[in-house]
C-alpha positions in Angstrom: 19.1 31.9 8.2 19.2 29.2 5.7 20.6 30.8 2.3 18.0 30.7 -0.3 17.5 28.3 -2.5 19.6 26.0 0.1 16.2 24.6 1.5 13.2 23.0 0.6 10.3 20.8 1.0 10.2 17.2 0.4 6.4 15.8 0.0 5.5 11.9 0.2 1.6 13.2 -1.6 0.9 9.4 -1.7 0.0 9.7 2.0 -1.5 13.0 2.2 -5.1 13.3 3.3 -6.4 16.3 3.0 -6.3 17.9 6.6 -5.6 20.8 5.5 -3.4 20.7 9.2 -0.4 22.6 7.1 -3.1 25.7 5.4 -4.5 26.0 8.9 -1.3 26.5 10.5 0.5 28.2 8.0 -2.5 31.1 8.0 -2.3 31.1 12.0 1.9 31.5 12.1 1.7 34.3 9.5 -1.7 35.9 10.2 -2.7 35.4 6.8 -5.8 37.3 5.8 -9.2 35.4 4.2 -7.7 33.9 0.7 -3.7 34.0 1.1 -2.2 30.9 1.9 1.5 29.9 2.6 0.6 26.6 1.6 -2.6 25.2 -0.4 -3.5 21.7 -0.2 -5.6 20.8 -3.7 -6.8 18.2 -4.8 -6.7 15.7 -7.5 -9.9 13.2 -8.8 -11.6 11.3 -7.7 -10.9 10.0 -11.9 -10.9 6.3 -13.4 -7.7 6.2 -15.6 -8.0 3.9 -19.2 -6.6 1.2 -17.7 -9.2 0.9 -15.3 -7.3 2.3 -11.5 -8.5 5.0 -9.5 -7.0 8.4 -8.5 -7.7 10.6 -6.2 -4.4 12.6 -4.0 -4.2 15.6 -2.3 -1.2 17.6 -3.1 0.6 20.4 -0.5 1.3 23.1 -2.5 3.6 26.1 -1.1 2.5 29.4 -2.9 4.8 32.6 -4.1 4.2 33.5 0.4 5.7 30.5 1.6 9.1 31.4 2.8 9.4 28.1 4.4 9.2 30.3 8.3 12.2 31.1 8.0 11.8 33.1 11.5 11.0 29.9 12.8 13.8 27.7 11.0 16.6 30.7 12.2 15.5 29.6 15.9 15.2 25.8 14.8 12.2 24.7 14.4 10.6 23.2 11.4 8.2 24.9 9.6 5.2 25.2 11.0 3.1 23.1 7.5 5.8 20.4 8.7 5.5 20.8 12.6 1.9 20.0 11.9 1.0 17.8 9.3 -0.7 15.2 11.0 0.7 12.0 7.9 3.6 13.1 8.3 4.2 13.6 4.2 6.8 16.7 4.6 10.5 17.1 5.6 12.4 20.0 5.8 16.1 20.2 4.6 18.7 21.0 2.5 17.9 20.0 -0.7 20.6 17.4 -2.0 19.5 15.5 1.0 15.6 16.2 -0.7 16.4 14.8 -3.3 19.0 11.7 -2.3 15.8 10.2 0.1 13.8 11.3 -3.3 15.9 8.8 -5.1 16.1 6.3 -2.3 12.2 5.8 -2.4 12.0 5.5 -5.4 8.1 6.3 -5.8 6.2 8.1 -8.2 4.1 10.6 -5.7 7.2 12.5 -4.1 8.0 16.4 -4.9 10.2 18.8 -3.4 9.4 22.2 -3.7 12.5 24.8 -3.3 12.3 28.7 -2.1 
């Protein structure tokens, strides 16, 4: 089992299409009831900024119910949200590696979630 606080998710939400595959896979994997989510895709926008640029993003956001699929990870699998992400915008791994990937990419729309 991964040590708590050492692993996380890197999400490059610039390319998230808002398909909700991560939400559905998580709910099914954990048998969550209606209204509960381990990960929730939030919508930001559309809105026009003062410089005329339109912003419209989807952001997969782990909730307090997310355990980064510790049972799946313990058996050598990826968290189900990462496995089922159709846009390939999520990476699971050690926080130090994720931080290095984010720094190397130097993008505006990347976030790291740690549990």
